[in-house]
C-alpha positions in Angstrom: 25.8 70.5 135.1 24.0 72.4 132.3 24.9 76.1 131.8 23.4 78.8 129.8 23.3 82.6 129.9 20.5 84.3 131.9 18.0 86.3 129.8 15.8 89.0 131.3 12.5 87.4 130.2 13.5 83.9 131.4 10.9 82.4 133.7 11.4 79.3 135.8 8.6 77.1 137.0 8.5 77.0 140.7 6.0 76.7 143.5 3.5 79.6 143.9 4.6 80.6 147.4 8.2 81.0 146.3 7.4 82.6 142.9 7.2 86.2 144.1 10.4 85.9 146.1 12.2 84.1 143.3 11.2 86.7 140.7 12.3 89.5 142.9 15.7 87.8 143.5 16.1 87.1 139.8 15.5 90.8 138.9 18.1 91.9 141.5 20.5 89.3 140.3 20.0 90.3 136.7 20.8 93.9 137.5 24.0 92.9 139.3 25.0 90.7 136.4 24.4 93.5 133.9 26.6 95.8 136.0 29.4 93.3 136.1 29.0 92.5 132.4 29.5 96.2 131.6 32.6 96.3 133.7 34.2 93.0 132.5 33.2 93.3 128.8 35.2 96.6 128.7 38.2 94.5 129.8 37.6 91.7 127.2 36.4 89.4 130.0 33.2 87.4 130.0 30.8 86.6 133.0 28.4 83.7 132.9 25.6 82.7 135.3 25.0 79.0 135.7 21.9 77.3 136.8 22.1 74.0 138.6 18.9 72.0 138.1 19.5 69.7 141.1 20.6 72.3 143.7 18.4 75.1 142.4 20.7 78.0 142.9 22.6 80.3 140.5 26.4 80.4 140.3 28.5 83.1 138.8 32.0 82.2 137.5 34.6 84.7 136.2 38.2 84.6 135.2 41.0 85.8 137.4 40.5 89.5 137.8 44.0 90.2 139.1 45.7 88.5 136.2 43.5 90.4 133.8 44.4 93.8 135.4 48.2 92.9 135.3 48.0 92.0 131.6 46.1 95.1 130.8 48.7 97.3 132.5 51.5 95.7 130.5 49.6 96.3 127.3 49.1 99.9 128.2 52.7 100.3 129.1 53.9 98.8 125.8 51.6 101.1 123.9 52.9 104.1 125.8 56.6 103.2 125.1 55.8 102.5 121.5 54.2 105.9 121.2 57.3 107.6 122.6 59.6 105.7 120.3 57.6 106.5 117.3 57.5 110.2 118.3 61.3 110.3 118.8 62.0 108.5 115.5 59.6 110.8 113.7 61.3 113.8 115.2 64.8 112.7 114.2 63.6 111.7 110.7 62.0 115.0 110.2 65.1 116.8 111.3 67.3 114.7 109.0 65.0 115.3 106.0 64.8 119.0 106.8 68.6 119.1 107.1 69.0 117.4 103.7 66.6 119.9 102.1 68.3 122.9 103.7 72.0 121.7 103.6 72.3 122.6 107.2 75.5 120.8 108.4 76.9 123.5 110.7 76.4 121.5 113.9 78.9 118.8 112.6 82.6 119.6 113.1 84.6 119.1 110.0 88.4 119.6 110.2 88.5 121.1 106.6 86.8 124.1 105.0 83.6 123.6 103.3 83.5 122.1 99.8 82.5 125.4 98.3 85.7 126.9 99.5 88.0 124.1 98.3 86.2 123.4 95.0 87.5 125.3 92.0 85.7 123.2 89.4 82.1 123.2 88.3 79.6 121.1 90.2 79.2 118.7 87.3 82.8 117.5 87.8 82.5 116.7 91.6 81.5 113.1 91.1 84.5 112.2 88.8 88.2 111.9 89.4 89.9 115.2 89.1 92.3 115.4 86.2 96.0 115.8 86.6 97.7 119.0 85.7 99.2 119.4 82.3 102.7 119.5 83.8 102.1 116.2 85.6 100.8 114.6 82.4 103.9 115.8 80.5 106.3 114.7 83.2 104.6 111.3 83.3 104.7 110.9 79.6 108.3 111.9 79.4 109.3 109.4 82.1 107.3 106.6 80.4 108.9 107.4 77.1 112.4 107.4 78.6 111.6 104.2 80.4 110.5 102.5 77.2 113.6 103.6 75.5 115.7 102.1 78.3 113.7 98.9 77.9 114.4 98.6 74.2 118.1 99.3 74.8 118.1 96.7 77.6 116.6 94.1 75.3 119.2 94.8 72.7 122.0 94.4 75.2 120.4 91.2 76.3 120.5 89.8 72.8 124.2 90.9 72.4 125.1 89.1 75.6 126.0 92.3 77.5 124.2 91.4 80.7 125.8 94.0 83.0 124.6 96.8 80.8 121.3 95.2 80.3 120.5 94.9 84.0 121.4 98.5 84.6 119.1 99.6 81.8 116.3 97.4 83.1 116.7 98.9 86.6 116.7 102.4 85.2 113.5 101.6 83.3 111.8 100.2 86.4 112.8 103.3 88.4 111.3 105.6 85.8 108.1 103.6 85.4 107.6 101.3 88.3 103.9 100.7 87.4 104.4 99.8 83.7 103.4 96.2 83.2 105.5 95.6 80.1 108.7 96.8 81.7 108.0 94.7 84.8 107.3 91.6 82.7 110.4 92.0 80.6 112.6 92.6 83.6 111.2 89.5 85.2 112.0 87.4 82.1 115.5 88.8 82.2 116.0 87.8 85.8 114.6 84.4 85.2 116.5 83.4 82.1 119.9 85.2 82.6 120.2 85.5 86.4 118.3 82.2 87.3 116.3 84.2 89.9 112.9 82.6 89.6 111.6 84.0 92.8 112.4 87.6 92.0 111.1 87.1 88.5 107.8 85.8 89.8 107.5 88.9 92.0 107.7 91.1 89.0 105.2 89.1 87.1 102.7 89.3 90.0 103.4 93.1 90.3 102.7 93.5 86.6 99.4 91.7 87.0 98.5 94.0 89.9 98.6 96.9 87.6 97.1 95.1 84.5 95.3 91.9 85.5 94.7 90.9 81.9 98.4 91.2 80.8 98.9 88.1 78.7 102.6 87.7 79.0 102.7 88.4 82.8 99.8 86.0 83.3 101.5 83.1 81.4 104.8 83.7 83.2 103.2 83.9 86.6 101.3 80.7 86.2 104.4 78.9 84.8 106.7 79.9 87.7 104.2 79.6 90.5 104.8 76.0 91.3 108.6 76.4 91.1 108.4 79.3 93.6 106.2 77.4 96.0 108.6 74.5 96.0 111.5 76.8 96.7 109.6 78.4 99.5 108.9 75.0 101.0 112.5 74.0 100.8 113.6 77.2 102.6 111.1 76.6 105.4 112.2 72.9 105.7 115.8 74.1 105.9 114.8 76.6 108.7 113.1 73.8 110.6 116.1 71.6 110.5 118.3 74.4 111.9 115.6 75.1 114.6 115.7 71.5 115.6 119.5 71.5 115.7 119.4 74.5 118.0 116.8 72.9 120.2 119.1 69.9 120.7 121.7 72.1 122.5 121.3 72.0 126.3 120.1 75.2 127.9 123.0 75.3 130.3 125.5 75.5 127.4 127.8 78.4 128.2 128.2 79.4 124.6 124.4 79.4 124.1 123.9 81.5 127.2 126.4 84.0 126.0 124.9 84.0 122.5 121.4 84.7 123.9 122.7 87.6 125.9 124.5 89.1 123.0 121.4 88.5 120.7 119.3 90.3 123.3 121.3 93.5 123.0 121.5 93.1 119.3 117.8 92.9 119.0 117.2 96.0 121.0 119.9 97.9 119.1 118.6 97.0 115.7 114.9 97.3 116.5 115.1 100.9 117.8 117.7 101.7 115.1 115.1 100.9 112.4 112.9 103.6 113.9 115.7 106.1 113.7 117.4 105.8 117.1 121.1 106.9 116.8 122.5 104.9 119.8 125.3 102.5 118.9 125.5 99.0 120.2 127.9 99.8 123.1 125.6 102.7 124.2 122.6 100.5 124.0 124.3 97.8 126.1 125.3 100.4 128.7 121.8 101.8 129.0 120.2 98.3 129.4 122.8 97.0 131.8 123.7 100.0 134.0 120.8 102.5 133.3 123.3 105.2 132.8 122.7 108.2 130.5 124.7 108.7 127.4 126.0 112.3 126.9 124.7 114.0 123.7 121.7 111.7 123.2 118.1 112.7 123.6 115.9 111.5 126.5 113.5 109.9 124.0 116.2 107.8 122.6 117.1 106.6 126.1 113.4 105.9 126.8 112.9 104.0 123.6 115.6 101.5 124.6 114.3 101.2 128.1 110.7 100.6 126.8 111.8 97.9 124.5 113.8 96.3 127.2 110.7 96.2 129.5 108.5 94.8 126.7 110.9 92.0 125.9 111.3 91.1 129.5 107.5 91.0 129.8 107.2 88.7 126.8 109.9 86.4 128.1 108.3 86.2 131.6 104.6 85.8 130.7 103.6 85.4 127.1 106.2 83.0 125.7 105.4 80.1 128.1 101.7 80.7 128.3 99.3 78.2 126.8 96.3 79.8 125.2 95.1 82.3 122.6 96.6 85.7 121.9 94.2 88.5 122.8 94.0 92.2 122.2 94.9 92.7 125.8 98.2 91.0 125.2 99.0 93.3 122.4 98.0 96.3 124.5 100.2 95.2 127.3 103.2 94.9 125.0 102.5 98.4 123.6 102.1 99.8 127.1 105.7 98.8 127.9 107.0 99.9 124.5 105.8 103.5 125.2 105.9 103.2 129.0 108.9 105.6 129.2 108.3 107.6 126.0 104.6 108.4 126.2 102.8 106.7 129.1 99.5 108.4 128.3 99.3 106.9 124.8 100.8 103.5 125.9 98.2 100.7 125.5 95.7 103.0 123.9 94.3 102.9 120.4 94.8 106.1 118.4 92.0 108.6 118.1 93.2 110.5 115.1 94.0 109.7 111.5 97.7 109.0 110.6 99.6 108.7 107.4 102.5 106.4 106.8 104.3 107.3 103.5 102.0 106.2 100.7 99.9 104.0 102.9 96.8 105.5 104.6 95.8 103.3 107.6 92.2 102.8 108.5 90.4 105.5 110.4 90.2 105.6 114.2 86.6 104.6 114.1 87.4 101.2 112.4 90.3 100.2 114.7 88.3 98.3 117.3 86.5 96.3 114.7 89.7 95.6 112.7 91.5 94.6 115.9 88.7 92.2 116.8 89.0 90.6 113.4 92.8 90.5 113.7 92.5 88.7 117.1 90.0 86.2 115.6 92.5 85.5 112.8 95.4 85.0 115.2 93.5 82.3 117.0 91.8 80.7 114.0 92.6 77.2 113.1 93.7 78.3 109.6 96.3 80.6 110.9 97.6 78.2 113.6 98.1 75.5 111.0 100.5 77.7 109.0 104.2 77.4 109.2 105.3 79.4 112.3 107.6 81.7 110.2 104.8 82.5 107.8 102.3 82.9 110.6 104.5 85.3 112.5 105.3 87.3 109.3 101.6 87.7 108.5 100.8 88.7 112.0 103.5 91.3 111.8 102.2 92.7 108.5 98.5 92.7 109.5 99.1 94.6 112.7 101.4 97.2 111.1 98.9 97.5 108.3 96.1 98.4 110.7 98.5 100.8 112.5 96.3 100.9 115.6 98.6 103.1 117.7 99.8 106.7 117.3 103.4 105.5 117.9 105.3 102.3 118.4 103.4 100.2 115.8 106.6 98.8 114.2 108.2 97.9 117.5 105.0 96.3 118.8 104.5 94.3 115.5 108.1 93.0 115.6 107.7 92.0 119.2 104.5 90.2 118.4 106.2 88.4 115.6 109.1 87.3 117.8 106.7 86.2 120.5 105.0 83.8 118.0 108.4 82.5 116.8 109.7 81.9 120.3 106.5 80.0 121.2 107.4 77.7 118.3 111.0 77.2 119.4 112.7 79.8 117.2 115.0 82.5 118.6 113.9 86.1 118.3 114.5 87.3 114.8 116.9 90.2 114.4 116.1 92.6 111.5 119.3 94.6 111.0 119.0 98.3 110.8 121.1 98.4 107.7 118.3 96.3 106.0 115.7 98.9 106.9 115.2 99.9 103.2 114.5 96.3 102.2 112.2 95.9 105.2 110.1 98.9 104.3 110.2 98.1 100.6 108.7 94.6 101.2 106.0 96.1 103.4 105.1 98.5 100.6 105.0 95.6 98.1 102.7 93.7 100.5 100.4 96.7 100.5 100.0 96.2 96.7 98.7 92.7 97.3 101.7 90.4 97.2 102.8 89.6 100.8 105.2 86.8 99.8 108.3 89.0 99.5 107.8 90.1 103.1 107.4 86.6 104.3 110.6 85.6 102.5 112.4 88.5 104.0 111.4 87.4 107.5 112.3 83.8 106.7 115.8 85.0 105.6 116.2 87.0 108.8 115.1 83.9 110.8 117.6 81.7 109.0 120.5 84.2 109.5 119.7 84.4 113.2 119.7 80.6 113.5 123.0 80.5 111.7 124.5 82.9 114.2 123.3 80.8 117.1 124.4 77.5 115.6 127.8 78.9 114.8 128.3 80.4 118.2 127.2 77.2 120.0 128.2 74.4 117.7 130.8 75.1 115.1 133.2 77.3 117.0 132.9 75.2 120.2 133.9 72.1 118.2 136.9 73.8 116.6 138.1 75.4 119.8 136.8 73.4 122.8 138.3 75.7 125.4 136.3 78.6 124.1 133.1 77.2 125.6 134.6 77.4 129.0 135.7 80.3 131.2 139.4 79.6 130.7 142.0 81.8 128.9 144.3 80.6 126.2 147.6 80.7 128.0 149.1 77.7 126.4 150.5 77.8 122.8 149.1 74.4 122.0 145.5 75.8 122.4 146.1 78.2 119.5 147.2 75.6 116.9 143.5 75.0 115.9 143.4 78.5 114.5 145.6 77.6 111.6 142.7 76.4 109.5 140.1 78.8 110.7 139.0 81.5 108.3 139.2 85.2 109.2 135.4 85.6 108.9 134.9 82.9 111.5 137.0 84.9 114.0 135.1 88.0 113.2 131.8 86.3 114.0 133.4 85.0 117.2 134.2 88.6 118.0 130.5 89.5 118.1 129.7 86.9 120.8 132.9 86.3 122.8 134.0 88.9 125.3 137.6 87.9 125.9 140.7 90.2 125.7 142.8 87.2 124.5 140.6 86.9 121.4 141.1 90.6 120.7 144.9 90.6 120.6 146.8 87.3 121.0 144.6 84.8 119.2 143.3 87.0 116.5 146.8 88.3 115.5 148.2 84.8 115.8 145.6 83.7 113.3 146.6 86.3 110.8 150.3 85.2 111.0 149.4 81.5 110.6 146.9 82.2 107.7 148.8 84.5 105.4 152.3 83.4 106.5 153.6 86.9 107.2 156.8 87.6 109.0 156.4 89.5 112.3 157.9 92.6 110.9 156.0 92.6 107.6 153.8 95.5 108.5 153.1 96.7 105.0 151.7 93.3 104.0 149.7 93.2 107.2 148.1 96.6 106.6 147.3 95.6 103.0 145.6 92.5 104.1 143.6 94.4 106.8 142.1 96.7 104.1 141.5 94.1 101.5 138.0 94.1 100.0 137.4 90.5 100.9 138.0 91.3 104.5 135.7 94.3 104.7 132.8 93.4 102.3 131.0 91.0 104.6 127.8 91.2 106.6 129.5 92.4 109.8 131.3 95.3 108.2 131.0 97.6 111.3 132.3 94.9 113.6 135.2 94.1 111.3 136.3 97.7 111.1 136.4 97.8 114.9 138.6 94.7 114.8 140.9 96.3 112.3 141.3 99.5 114.4 141.7 97.3 117.5 144.6 95.3 116.0 146.3 98.4 114.7 146.3 99.8 118.2 147.9 96.8 119.8 150.5 95.9 117.1 153.4 96.9 119.3 152.2 94.7 122.1 151.7 91.8 119.7 155.2 92.0 118.2 156.7 92.1 121.7 154.8 89.0 123.0 153.7 86.8 120.1 156.5 84.6 118.7 157.9 83.5 122.0 157.0 80.3 123.8 156.1 82.2 127.0 152.6 82.8 128.2 150.8 86.0 127.3 150.5 88.5 130.2 146.8 89.2 130.0 147.0 92.0 132.6 149.1 94.1 130.2 146.6 93.9 127.4 144.5 96.9 126.6 140.8 96.7 127.3 138.5 95.7 124.5 137.0 98.4 122.3 133.2 98.1 122.5 
């Protein structure tokens, strides 16, 4: 088939009788084609008329009209939407430019007065740091001068071999100028060479570099001690792993282990809320958790803090510890919901909406919390974090969460619970950070804010090792020395007490923390004192002197030991009347244990 457009003056040779009719038809067809061409050409469509030489008729073929109309409608709609968007953007841009030119910010709420009210300097000084007052400069200069004087005296005492005076002068210099790199570097050298404390010395070297990165002495000392410190840290973590494995080998149905877990549970709640300022003692904390009874003279918030932490720990034990999978933001919010469930249910499980201030640390603004928490969750589940040692992983998770400070209250408790959840998933017991170590705890967090997180990781590792030592002692060492203690029997036969002859007094004091037996309180404990120091039954003066001896009181469990001392003093008449004879001890006559 041969096709070509029809022209108006095109003539086709045909027979005479059909010429007039054909020409008339051609003219009418041309008019129709012209009309259609006008319509379709406006829509970017073309119409062709085809001539078939064999059949002798004209064909007209066009593209799909419906598809063309649909496409045209879409184009028109897109042009319309684009016009609206350009108009809106142009309006907003013009308003912004007009606002910049007119300084018109009155529609934005600012929680402070305008800059013109607060500014007392010329405008040329607004872009630079404001200078300190003359008094501040003089005080800083005086403190620095005194610190340098103490430093020189400390170095002289060091050369003379007077280490006690030297260390006091070094500490005084650091207290006066904690940011002076020379003082920090010299103090680190003193600790390294005279006290053999390489780890602490390296901390001071790194701190000096944080204030003056190009300090030559601190840089050399830091690089020289870095490998030694890393090796010491690895040894500590390996030692912790060995103790973890030893604890894991103990059967779960071991009576001593069950009792130790129960006591550690109350200890954890007591110390965790105590770090935040709760004034409940251990006995009151235990009573609230076990009996839900109120303590006279204590605030409702203190009661609710204990109940909230109890609920959060039970939630972790029941769901998160044994769950396989990643840690999500929802898990952290669920923990926080239970921490504040009794104190502030409205804020529980909700990110803060206001700016907060924590000492010298200013946490991120509320607008950045969601983004930072998403990054934190990604880090928690990253391969790099999971490959870390569990203690280091848990400590860093604790620090990162408390650094973001995503909640208005309960950040510390939630961070410690998250840390313990990670440790328990790795087979470690929940770490107990004692309330009496609160200053060290916050100090290491503050050091971490300056850029060195290693002291905080070491602090958590030390707490982990201490907790493991308590569990191992309660379940292994004491049960081996006194087999009957792991059972529910009482020591009514004298032969059962002979093993106490070689047990140290501190061993019994540790036992006192975990064992709830009135026999331990009176008969066995006092029998141990007689056998150990070989006192006569009536030698009360020597007994009292031994009770108040510094070796007896200056231990880690000072509060528990004082309770034991008071307890023994109160039952001395009963001990003298019963101990020393071969008869069994009448347990029913013994006074009840002091909590």
